[in-house]
DRENTOR-471953 format. One record per atom (N, C-alpha, C, O): x, y, z; residue in one letter; residue number from 0. Coordinates in Angstrom, 2 decimals, padded with zeros to 5 digits. Example, Ala and Ser with C-alpha at 12.3 -4.5 7.8 and 13.67 -1.06 7.14 Angstrom:
<recs>
+---------+---------+---------+--------+-----+
|       X |       Y |       Z | residu | num |
+---------+---------+---------+--------+-----+
|  013.19 | -005.69 |  007.80 |      A |   0 |
|  012.30 | -004.50 |  007.80 |      A |   0 |
|  013.20 | -003.30 |  007.80 |      A |   0 |
|  014.24 | -003.32 |  008.46 |      A |   0 |
|  012.85 | -002.25 |  007.08 |      S |   1 |
|  013.67 | -001.06 |  007.14 |      S |   1 |
|  012.90 |  000.03 |  007.87 |      S |   1 |
|  013.41 |  001.14 |  008.04 |      S |   1 |
+---------+---------+---------+--------+-----+
</recs>
This chain:
<recs>
+---------+---------+---------+--------+-----+
|       X |       Y |       Z | residu | num |
+---------+---------+---------+--------+-----+
| -081.29 | -010.39 | -086.86 |      M |   0 |
| -082.67 | -010.53 | -086.56 |      M |   0 |
| -083.59 | -010.26 | -087.51 |      M |   0 |
| -083.70 | -009.10 | -087.89 |      M |   0 |
| -084.38 | -011.23 | -088.06 |      S |   1 |
| -085.39 | -011.10 | -089.07 |      S |   1 |
| -086.73 | -011.41 | -088.73 |      S |   1 |
| -087.59 | -011.59 | -089.59 |      S |   1 |
| -086.94 | -011.47 | -087.53 |      V |   2 |
| -088.24 | -011.87 | -086.91 |      V |   2 |
| -088.89 | -010.55 | -086.50 |      V |   2 |
| -088.17 | -009.71 | -085.96 |      V |   2 |
| -090.23 | -010.26 | -086.73 |      G |   3 |
| -090.77 | -009.17 | -086.14 |      G |   3 |
| -090.71 | -007.90 | -086.86 |      G |   3 |
| -089.81 | -007.79 | -087.69 |      G |   3 |
| -091.48 | -006.96 | -086.69 |      G |   4 |
| -091.39 | -005.59 | -087.33 |      G |   4 |
| -090.28 | -004.74 | -086.72 |      G |   4 |
| -089.55 | -005.05 | -085.79 |      G |   4 |
| -090.31 | -003.60 | -087.46 |      P |   5 |
| -089.05 | -002.75 | -087.03 |      P |   5 |
| -089.10 | -002.35 | -085.68 |      P |   5 |
| -087.98 | -002.22 | -085.20 |      P |   5 |
| -090.08 | -002.12 | -084.88 |      E |   6 |
| -090.10 | -001.78 | -083.60 |      E |   6 |
| -089.65 | -002.98 | -082.71 |      E |   6 |
| -088.99 | -002.71 | -081.71 |      E |   6 |
| -089.94 | -004.25 | -082.97 |      V |   7 |
| -089.66 | -005.55 | -082.28 |      V |   7 |
| -088.15 | -005.67 | -082.40 |      V |   7 |
| -087.46 | -005.99 | -081.43 |      V |   7 |
| -087.60 | -005.39 | -083.69 |      R |   8 |
| -086.27 | -005.66 | -083.90 |      R |   8 |
| -085.49 | -004.70 | -083.21 |      R |   8 |
| -084.43 | -005.07 | -082.70 |      R |   8 |
| -085.91 | -003.37 | -083.10 |      K |   9 |
| -085.12 | -002.25 | -082.43 |      K |   9 |
| -085.19 | -002.51 | -080.96 |      K |   9 |
| -084.15 | -002.28 | -080.34 |      K |   9 |
| -086.22 | -002.95 | -080.30 |      A |  10 |
| -086.24 | -003.10 | -078.93 |      A |  10 |
| -085.60 | -004.49 | -078.47 |      A |  10 |
| -085.22 | -004.61 | -077.30 |      A |  10 |
| -085.50 | -005.43 | -079.30 |      A |  11 |
| -084.51 | -006.76 | -079.10 |      A |  11 |
| -083.27 | -006.32 | -079.16 |      A |  11 |
| -082.48 | -006.57 | -078.25 |      A |  11 |
| -082.92 | -005.55 | -080.27 |      G |  12 |
| -081.36 | -005.17 | -080.34 |      G |  12 |
| -080.96 | -004.44 | -079.09 |      G |  12 |
| -079.94 | -004.79 | -078.50 |      G |  12 |
| -081.67 | -003.48 | -078.65 |      A |  13 |
| -081.28 | -002.62 | -077.48 |      A |  13 |
| -081.13 | -003.58 | -076.25 |      A |  13 |
| -080.21 | -003.49 | -075.44 |      A |  13 |
| -082.18 | -004.54 | -076.20 |      A |  14 |
| -081.99 | -005.68 | -074.88 |      A |  14 |
| -080.64 | -006.31 | -074.99 |      A |  14 |
| -079.89 | -006.35 | -074.02 |      A |  14 |
| -080.29 | -006.86 | -076.33 |      L |  15 |
| -079.19 | -007.53 | -076.48 |      L |  15 |
| -077.97 | -006.79 | -076.48 |      L |  15 |
| -076.90 | -007.30 | -076.14 |      L |  15 |
| -078.10 | -005.63 | -076.86 |      D |  16 |
| -076.89 | -004.53 | -076.83 |      D |  16 |
| -076.50 | -004.42 | -075.32 |      D |  16 |
| -075.33 | -004.56 | -074.98 |      D |  16 |
| -077.48 | -004.18 | -074.46 |      A |  17 |
| -077.27 | -003.97 | -072.92 |      A |  17 |
| -076.77 | -005.16 | -072.45 |      A |  17 |
| -076.14 | -005.00 | -071.40 |      A |  17 |
| -076.82 | -006.32 | -072.84 |      G |  18 |
| -076.19 | -007.54 | -072.35 |      G |  18 |
| -076.39 | -007.89 | -070.88 |      G |  18 |
| -075.57 | -008.57 | -070.26 |      G |  18 |
| -077.42 | -007.45 | -070.38 |      T |  19 |
| -077.68 | -007.71 | -068.88 |      T |  19 |
| -078.78 | -008.64 | -068.80 |      T |  19 |
| -079.67 | -008.48 | -069.64 |      T |  19 |
| -078.93 | -009.65 | -067.89 |      P |  20 |
| -080.15 | -010.37 | -067.87 |      P |  20 |
| -081.55 | -009.69 | -067.46 |      P |  20 |
| -082.64 | -010.17 | -067.75 |      P |  20 |
| -081.31 | -008.37 | -066.66 |      E |  21 |
| -082.48 | -007.74 | -066.38 |      E |  21 |
| -082.88 | -007.07 | -067.73 |      E |  21 |
| -084.10 | -006.96 | -067.83 |      E |  21 |
| -082.22 | -006.60 | -068.74 |      A |  22 |
| -082.63 | -005.90 | -069.92 |      A |  22 |
| -083.37 | -006.93 | -070.79 |      A |  22 |
| -084.38 | -006.70 | -071.46 |      A |  22 |
| -082.67 | -008.20 | -070.69 |      L |  23 |
| -083.57 | -009.38 | -071.52 |      L |  23 |
| -084.81 | -009.57 | -070.92 |      L |  23 |
| -085.83 | -009.59 | -071.61 |      L |  23 |
| -084.84 | -009.74 | -069.35 |      S |  24 |
| -086.06 | -010.03 | -068.83 |      S |  24 |
| -087.20 | -009.04 | -069.05 |      S |  24 |
| -088.37 | -009.38 | -069.24 |      S |  24 |
| -086.70 | -007.64 | -069.00 |      A |  25 |
| -087.62 | -006.38 | -069.20 |      A |  25 |
| -088.09 | -006.65 | -070.85 |      A |  25 |
| -089.29 | -006.59 | -071.08 |      A |  25 |
| -087.34 | -006.88 | -071.77 |      F |  26 |
| -087.76 | -006.98 | -072.79 |      F |  26 |
| -088.79 | -008.08 | -073.14 |      F |  26 |
| -089.76 | -007.85 | -073.87 |      F |  26 |
| -088.55 | -009.29 | -072.59 |      L |  27 |
| -089.40 | -010.39 | -072.69 |      L |  27 |
| -090.91 | -010.22 | -072.06 |      L |  27 |
| -091.95 | -010.57 | -072.61 |      L |  27 |
| -090.77 | -009.57 | -070.74 |      T |  28 |
| -091.98 | -009.46 | -070.08 |      T |  28 |
| -092.90 | -008.05 | -070.63 |      T |  28 |
| -094.11 | -008.05 | -070.81 |      T |  28 |
| -092.11 | -007.07 | -070.82 |      M |  29 |
| -092.83 | -005.93 | -071.33 |      M |  29 |
| -092.53 | -005.37 | -072.56 |      M |  29 |
| -093.47 | -004.85 | -073.17 |      M |  29 |
| -091.32 | -005.37 | -073.10 |      G |  30 |
| -090.85 | -004.55 | -074.04 |      G |  30 |
| -091.39 | -005.13 | -075.44 |      G |  30 |
| -091.81 | -004.42 | -076.35 |      G |  30 |
| -091.30 | -006.57 | -075.47 |      L |  31 |
| -091.77 | -007.21 | -076.67 |      L |  31 |
| -093.34 | -006.80 | -076.94 |      L |  31 |
| -093.74 | -006.38 | -078.03 |      L |  31 |
| -094.12 | -006.98 | -075.87 |      A |  32 |
| -095.48 | -006.78 | -076.27 |      A |  32 |
| -095.75 | -005.13 | -076.71 |      A |  32 |
| -096.58 | -004.80 | -077.56 |      A |  32 |
| -095.05 | -004.36 | -076.11 |      E |  33 |
| -095.10 | -002.86 | -076.43 |      E |  33 |
| -094.79 | -002.74 | -077.73 |      E |  33 |
| -095.61 | -002.22 | -078.49 |      E |  33 |
| -093.55 | -003.21 | -078.23 |      A |  34 |
| -093.07 | -003.21 | -079.58 |      A |  34 |
| -094.03 | -003.76 | -080.63 |      A |  34 |
| -094.31 | -003.18 | -081.68 |      A |  34 |
| -094.57 | -005.07 | -080.20 |      R |  35 |
| -095.55 | -005.53 | -081.16 |      R |  35 |
| -096.76 | -004.38 | -081.38 |      R |  35 |
| -097.20 | -004.10 | -082.50 |      R |  35 |
| -097.15 | -003.87 | -080.31 |      A |  36 |
| -098.38 | -003.14 | -080.45 |      A |  36 |
| -098.02 | -001.80 | -081.34 |      A |  36 |
| -098.89 | -001.30 | -082.06 |      A |  36 |
| -096.70 | -001.25 | -081.24 |      R |  37 |
| -096.38 | -000.11 | -081.97 |      R |  37 |
| -096.48 | -000.64 | -083.48 |      R |  37 |
| -097.09 | -000.05 | -084.37 |      R |  37 |
| -095.75 | -001.93 | -083.63 |      D |  38 |
| -095.68 | -002.36 | -085.26 |      D |  38 |
| -097.04 | -002.47 | -085.72 |      D |  38 |
| -097.36 | -002.11 | -086.86 |      D |  38 |
| -097.88 | -002.96 | -084.85 |      A |  39 |
| -099.36 | -003.13 | -085.28 |      A |  39 |
| -100.23 | -001.81 | -085.53 |      A |  39 |
| -101.17 | -001.70 | -086.32 |      A |  39 |
| -099.81 | -001.02 | -084.84 |      A |  40 |
| -100.50 |  000.47 | -085.06 |      A |  40 |
| -099.82 |  001.15 | -086.16 |      A |  40 |
| -100.41 |  002.08 | -086.71 |      A |  40 |
| -098.64 |  000.78 | -086.54 |      A |  41 |
| -098.02 |  001.31 | -087.67 |      A |  41 |
| -098.39 |  000.44 | -088.94 |      A |  41 |
| -097.93 |  000.88 | -089.99 |      A |  41 |
| -099.07 | -000.63 | -089.02 |      G |  42 |
| -099.31 | -001.54 | -089.98 |      G |  42 |
| -098.07 | -002.28 | -090.51 |      G |  42 |
| -098.01 | -002.64 | -091.68 |      G |  42 |
| -097.07 | -002.51 | -089.60 |      Q |  43 |
| -095.85 | -003.15 | -089.95 |      Q |  43 |
| -095.60 | -004.30 | -088.83 |      Q |  43 |
| -094.71 | -004.34 | -087.98 |      Q |  43 |
| -096.52 | -005.10 | -089.06 |      G |  44 |
| -096.41 | -006.34 | -088.16 |      G |  44 |
| -095.23 | -007.32 | -088.47 |      G |  44 |
| -095.17 | -008.37 | -087.83 |      G |  44 |
| -094.37 | -007.06 | -089.33 |      G |  45 |
| -093.37 | -008.10 | -089.57 |      G |  45 |
| -093.79 | -009.40 | -090.34 |      G |  45 |
| -094.35 | -009.35 | -091.43 |      G |  45 |
| -093.47 | -010.59 | -089.67 |      N |  46 |
| -093.98 | -011.68 | -090.39 |      N |  46 |
| -095.43 | -012.32 | -089.71 |      N |  46 |
| -095.79 | -013.49 | -089.82 |      N |  46 |
| -095.95 | -011.52 | -089.16 |      G |  47 |
| -097.22 | -011.94 | -088.50 |      G |  47 |
| -097.17 | -012.94 | -087.33 |      G |  47 |
| -098.19 | -013.59 | -087.09 |      G |  47 |
| -096.16 | -013.10 | -086.65 |      T |  48 |
| -095.98 | -013.95 | -085.59 |      T |  48 |
| -096.34 | -013.24 | -084.13 |      T |  48 |
| -096.01 | -013.74 | -083.06 |      T |  48 |
| -096.98 | -012.16 | -084.24 |      G |  49 |
| -097.42 | -011.47 | -083.18 |      G |  49 |
| -098.38 | -011.77 | -082.40 |      G |  49 |
| -098.53 | -011.15 | -081.35 |      G |  49 |
| -099.28 | -012.88 | -082.81 |      G |  50 |
| -100.45 | -013.04 | -082.31 |      G |  50 |
| -100.48 | -013.68 | -080.80 |      G |  50 |
| -099.49 | -014.22 | -080.31 |      G |  50 |
| -101.63 | -013.55 | -080.17 |      T |  51 |
| -101.66 | -014.21 | -078.80 |      T |  51 |
| -101.84 | -015.63 | -079.06 |      T |  51 |
| -102.05 | -016.04 | -080.20 |      T |  51 |
| -101.74 | -016.54 | -077.85 |      A |  52 |
| -102.06 | -017.89 | -077.94 |      A |  52 |
| -103.48 | -018.31 | -078.63 |      A |  52 |
| -103.62 | -019.22 | -079.45 |      A |  52 |
| -104.45 | -017.49 | -078.15 |      A |  53 |
| -105.82 | -017.68 | -078.76 |      A |  53 |
| -105.86 | -017.50 | -079.97 |      A |  53 |
| -106.56 | -018.24 | -080.67 |      A |  53 |
| -105.15 | -016.52 | -080.50 |      D |  54 |
| -105.24 | -016.12 | -082.08 |      D |  54 |
| -104.59 | -017.41 | -082.56 |      D |  54 |
| -105.26 | -018.09 | -083.33 |      D |  54 |
| -103.34 | -017.86 | -082.19 |      L |  55 |
| -102.78 | -018.98 | -082.92 |      L |  55 |
| -103.58 | -020.21 | -082.89 |      L |  55 |
| -103.71 | -020.93 | -083.88 |      L |  55 |
| -104.19 | -020.48 | -081.56 |      A |  56 |
| -104.95 | -021.51 | -081.60 |      A |  56 |
| -106.26 | -021.56 | -082.60 |      A |  56 |
| -106.73 | -022.58 | -083.10 |      A |  56 |
| -106.62 | -020.50 | -082.74 |      S |  57 |
| -107.91 | -020.43 | -083.75 |      S |  57 |
| -107.61 | -020.57 | -085.22 |      S |  57 |
| -108.48 | -020.56 | -086.08 |      S |  57 |
| -106.31 | -020.69 | -085.46 |      T |  58 |
| -105.92 | -020.47 | -086.86 |      T |  58 |
| -106.00 | -021.90 | -087.61 |      T |  58 |
| -105.94 | -022.00 | -088.84 |      T |  58 |
| -106.16 | -022.97 | -086.74 |      G |  59 |
| -106.27 | -024.32 | -087.38 |      G |  59 |
| -104.89 | -024.90 | -087.88 |      G |  59 |
| -103.80 | -024.55 | -087.42 |      G |  59 |
| -105.02 | -025.71 | -088.74 |      T |  60 |
| -103.91 | -026.46 | -089.15 |      T |  60 |
| -103.03 | -025.47 | -090.23 |      T |  60 |
| -101.96 | -025.86 | -090.70 |      T |  60 |
| -103.53 | -024.31 | -090.52 |      A |  61 |
| -102.67 | -023.46 | -091.34 |      A |  61 |
| -101.87 | -022.49 | -090.52 |      A |  61 |
| -101.47 | -021.40 | -090.95 |      A |  61 |
| -101.63 | -023.02 | -089.13 |      A |  62 |
| -100.72 | -022.22 | -088.42 |      A |  62 |
| -099.57 | -022.14 | -088.78 |      A |  62 |
| -099.05 | -023.10 | -089.35 |      A |  62 |
| -098.76 | -020.83 | -088.49 |      P |  63 |
| -097.36 | -020.76 | -089.01 |      P |  63 |
| -096.35 | -021.56 | -088.09 |      P |  63 |
| -095.66 | -020.97 | -087.26 |      P |  63 |
| -096.30 | -022.99 | -088.28 |      V |  64 |
| -095.45 | -023.64 | -087.42 |      V |  64 |
| -094.12 | -023.19 | -087.43 |      V |  64 |
| -093.52 | -023.10 | -086.35 |      V |  64 |
| -093.52 | -022.87 | -088.58 |      G |  65 |
| -092.20 | -022.34 | -088.76 |      G |  65 |
| -091.84 | -021.11 | -087.78 |      G |  65 |
| -090.85 | -021.11 | -087.05 |      G |  65 |
| -092.65 | -020.22 | -087.84 |      A |  66 |
| -092.63 | -018.99 | -087.06 |      A |  66 |
| -092.79 | -019.29 | -085.52 |      A |  66 |
| -092.23 | -018.60 | -084.67 |      A |  66 |
| -093.51 | -020.26 | -085.23 |      L |  67 |
| -093.82 | -020.78 | -083.93 |      L |  67 |
| -092.32 | -021.38 | -083.37 |      L |  67 |
| -091.80 | -021.07 | -082.30 |      L |  67 |
| -091.83 | -022.23 | -084.28 |      A |  68 |
| -090.44 | -022.88 | -083.84 |      A |  68 |
| -089.42 | -021.82 | -083.92 |      A |  68 |
| -088.41 | -022.05 | -083.26 |      A |  68 |
| -089.44 | -020.69 | -084.59 |      V |  69 |
| -088.57 | -019.64 | -084.47 |      V |  69 |
| -088.62 | -018.81 | -083.17 |      V |  69 |
| -087.64 | -018.39 | -082.56 |      V |  69 |
| -089.78 | -018.68 | -082.89 |      G |  70 |
| -090.20 | -017.95 | -081.43 |      G |  70 |
| -089.72 | -018.79 | -080.44 |      G |  70 |
| -089.03 | -018.24 | -079.59 |      G |  70 |
| -089.94 | -020.16 | -080.31 |      G |  71 |
| -089.41 | -020.97 | -079.33 |      G |  71 |
| -087.93 | -020.91 | -079.17 |      G |  71 |
| -087.34 | -020.78 | -078.10 |      G |  71 |
| -087.34 | -021.04 | -080.42 |      A |  72 |
| -085.80 | -021.11 | -080.41 |      A |  72 |
| -085.13 | -019.79 | -079.95 |      A |  72 |
| -084.12 | -019.79 | -079.25 |      A |  72 |
| -085.79 | -018.64 | -080.41 |      T |  73 |
| -085.45 | -017.29 | -079.69 |      T |  73 |
| -085.57 | -017.30 | -078.28 |      T |  73 |
| -084.59 | -016.97 | -077.61 |      T |  73 |
| -086.77 | -017.67 | -077.64 |      A |  74 |
| -086.88 | -017.78 | -076.15 |      A |  74 |
| -085.86 | -018.65 | -075.69 |      A |  74 |
| -085.21 | -018.26 | -074.72 |      A |  74 |
| -085.57 | -019.87 | -076.24 |      I |  75 |
| -084.47 | -020.69 | -075.47 |      I |  75 |
| -083.17 | -019.92 | -075.58 |      I |  75 |
| -082.47 | -019.86 | -074.57 |      I |  75 |
| -082.78 | -019.32 | -076.67 |      A |  76 |
| -081.50 | -018.64 | -076.90 |      A |  76 |
| -081.38 | -017.36 | -075.93 |      A |  76 |
| -080.31 | -017.10 | -075.39 |      A |  76 |
| -082.40 | -016.69 | -075.77 |      L |  77 |
| -082.30 | -015.69 | -074.82 |      L |  77 |
| -082.32 | -016.30 | -073.35 |      L |  77 |
| -081.66 | -015.68 | -072.51 |      L |  77 |
| -082.91 | -017.27 | -072.99 |      G |  78 |
| -082.78 | -017.96 | -071.84 |      G |  78 |
| -081.48 | -018.27 | -071.41 |      G |  78 |
| -081.06 | -017.89 | -070.32 |      G |  78 |
| -080.79 | -018.98 | -072.26 |      A |  79 |
| -079.54 | -019.52 | -072.29 |      A |  79 |
| -078.63 | -018.31 | -072.18 |      A |  79 |
| -077.73 | -018.41 | -071.35 |      A |  79 |
| -078.72 | -017.13 | -072.91 |      G |  80 |
| -077.90 | -016.09 | -072.75 |      G |  80 |
| -078.04 | -015.50 | -071.35 |      G |  80 |
| -077.02 | -015.20 | -070.73 |      G |  80 |
| -079.24 | -015.30 | -070.80 |      T |  81 |
| -079.33 | -015.00 | -069.40 |      T |  81 |
| -078.55 | -015.76 | -068.43 |      T |  81 |
| -077.78 | -015.24 | -067.63 |      T |  81 |
| -078.75 | -016.91 | -068.51 |      L |  82 |
| -078.11 | -017.98 | -067.80 |      L |  82 |
| -076.43 | -017.81 | -067.91 |      L |  82 |
| -075.75 | -017.79 | -066.89 |      L |  82 |
| -075.92 | -017.72 | -069.10 |      V |  83 |
| -074.45 | -017.47 | -069.31 |      V |  83 |
| -074.18 | -016.08 | -068.68 |      V |  83 |
| -073.08 | -015.96 | -068.15 |      V |  83 |
| -074.97 | -015.07 | -068.64 |      A |  84 |
| -074.65 | -013.71 | -068.25 |      A |  84 |
| -074.51 | -013.90 | -066.82 |      A |  84 |
| -073.51 | -013.43 | -066.27 |      A |  84 |
| -075.49 | -014.60 | -066.08 |      A |  85 |
| -075.59 | -014.60 | -064.83 |      A |  85 |
| -074.32 | -015.44 | -064.15 |      A |  85 |
| -073.73 | -014.97 | -063.18 |      A |  85 |
| -073.99 | -016.56 | -064.68 |      R |  86 |
| -072.78 | -017.33 | -064.47 |      R |  86 |
| -071.64 | -016.52 | -064.53 |      R |  86 |
| -070.80 | -016.60 | -063.64 |      R |  86 |
| -071.49 | -015.61 | -065.67 |      R |  87 |
| -070.10 | -014.94 | -065.78 |      R |  87 |
| -070.12 | -013.91 | -064.54 |      R |  87 |
| -069.11 | -013.73 | -063.86 |      R |  87 |
| -071.21 | -013.32 | -064.33 |      R |  88 |
| -071.22 | -012.30 | -063.29 |      R |  88 |
| -070.98 | -012.96 | -062.02 |      R |  88 |
| -070.36 | -012.35 | -061.15 |      R |  88 |
| -071.40 | -014.21 | -061.79 |      Q |  89 |
| -071.11 | -014.76 | -060.49 |      Q |  89 |
| -069.46 | -015.15 | -060.35 |      Q |  89 |
| -068.75 | -014.96 | -059.36 |      Q |  89 |
| -069.15 | -015.62 | -061.37 |      E |  90 |
| -067.51 | -016.14 | -061.49 |      E |  90 |
| -066.75 | -014.85 | -061.21 |      E |  90 |
| -065.83 | -014.88 | -060.39 |      E |  90 |
| -067.07 | -013.74 | -061.84 |      S |  91 |
| -066.42 | -012.35 | -061.74 |      S |  91 |
| -066.33 | -011.76 | -060.53 |      S |  91 |
| -065.47 | -010.92 | -060.29 |      S |  91 |
| -067.31 | -012.21 | -059.56 |      R |  92 |
| -067.27 | -011.61 | -058.11 |      R |  92 |
| -065.83 | -012.24 | -057.32 |      R |  92 |
| -065.44 | -013.38 | -057.59 |      R |  92 |
| -065.26 | -011.55 | -056.54 |      P |  93 |
| -064.22 | -012.17 | -055.67 |      P |  93 |
| -064.83 | -013.16 | -054.76 |      P |  93 |
| -066.02 | -013.01 | -054.48 |      P |  93 |
| -064.29 | -013.99 | -054.34 |      A |  94 |
| -064.64 | -014.93 | -053.27 |      A |  94 |
| -064.57 | -014.07 | -051.96 |      A |  94 |
| -063.78 | -013.14 | -051.79 |      A |  94 |
| -065.53 | -014.50 | -051.03 |      V |  95 |
| -065.71 | -013.73 | -049.85 |      V |  95 |
| -064.79 | -014.68 | -048.82 |      V |  95 |
| -065.12 | -015.85 | -048.67 |      V |  95 |
| -063.65 | -014.15 | -048.14 |      T |  96 |
| -063.00 | -014.75 | -047.19 |      T |  96 |
| -063.04 | -014.01 | -045.88 |      T |  96 |
| -063.10 | -012.78 | -045.88 |      T |  96 |
| -063.00 | -014.64 | -044.86 |      R |  97 |
| -063.11 | -014.18 | -043.59 |      R |  97 |
| -061.66 | -014.30 | -043.15 |      R |  97 |
| -060.98 | -015.21 | -043.61 |      R |  97 |
| -061.12 | -013.36 | -042.21 |      P |  98 |
| -059.88 | -013.64 | -041.71 |      P |  98 |
| -059.84 | -014.48 | -040.50 |      P |  98 |
| -060.68 | -014.39 | -039.60 |      P |  98 |
| -058.88 | -015.27 | -040.52 |      V |  99 |
| -058.70 | -016.28 | -039.55 |      V |  99 |
| -058.12 | -015.58 | -038.28 |      V |  99 |
| -057.04 | -014.99 | -038.32 |      V |  99 |
| -058.83 | -015.66 | -037.23 |      V | 100 |
| -058.39 | -014.99 | -035.94 |      V | 100 |
| -057.79 | -016.09 | -034.99 |      V | 100 |
| -058.52 | -017.05 | -034.73 |      V | 100 |
| -056.77 | -016.05 | -034.55 |      A | 101 |
| -056.22 | -016.95 | -033.65 |      A | 101 |
| -056.29 | -016.72 | -032.27 |      A | 101 |
| -055.87 | -015.67 | -031.80 |      A | 101 |
| -056.80 | -017.67 | -031.54 |      A | 102 |
| -057.16 | -017.43 | -029.99 |      A | 102 |
| -055.93 | -017.17 | -029.41 |      A | 102 |
| -054.96 | -017.89 | -029.65 |      A | 102 |
| -055.88 | -016.26 | -028.71 |      V | 103 |
| -054.75 | -015.89 | -027.87 |      V | 103 |
| -055.05 | -015.92 | -026.28 |      V | 103 |
| -055.95 | -015.32 | -025.70 |      V | 103 |
| -054.17 | -016.68 | -025.78 |      P | 104 |
| -054.45 | -016.74 | -024.31 |      P | 104 |
| -054.28 | -015.64 | -023.63 |      P | 104 |
| -053.35 | -014.87 | -023.92 |      P | 104 |
| -055.17 | -015.37 | -022.58 |      R | 105 |
| -055.00 | -014.15 | -021.76 |      R | 105 |
| -054.02 | -014.11 | -020.70 |      R | 105 |
| -053.90 | -015.18 | -020.09 |      R | 105 |
| -053.29 | -013.17 | -020.32 |      P | 106 |
| -052.28 | -013.37 | -019.12 |      P | 106 |
| -052.99 | -013.47 | -017.86 |      P | 106 |
| -052.36 | -013.63 | -016.81 |      P | 106 |
+---------+---------+---------+--------+-----+
</recs>
C-alpha cells in the first residue's frame, strides 16, 4: 500500500488482515476518515488524496487525476474482496437438509 499517510496505511492493513467484509466495511465507512484526520493532524497527509469531494471539485484542471483513479481502483478492489469473502463464507456453510418423514398408516 503506497497511498495515504501512515495512519491510513495502518488502518487499511488492519482491515485487510482481518479479512472479513465487516472489517472492510468499517474501514471504508469510518476508519478511513478517522485515519485521514489523524494523518492531517500530524501533518503527514501522504500523497494529498485525502480531500473531500468539494475540495477536489474546487481544484480545477490541476486535480490529481491519477490519485483519483487509484482511489477508485482501491474501492473496486475492496468491493470485489468483500464479495469474494461473502461468497466463500456462503459456500463453506453446510447445506440445510430436512429429514424426510414417511407417512406411516395408523392401525
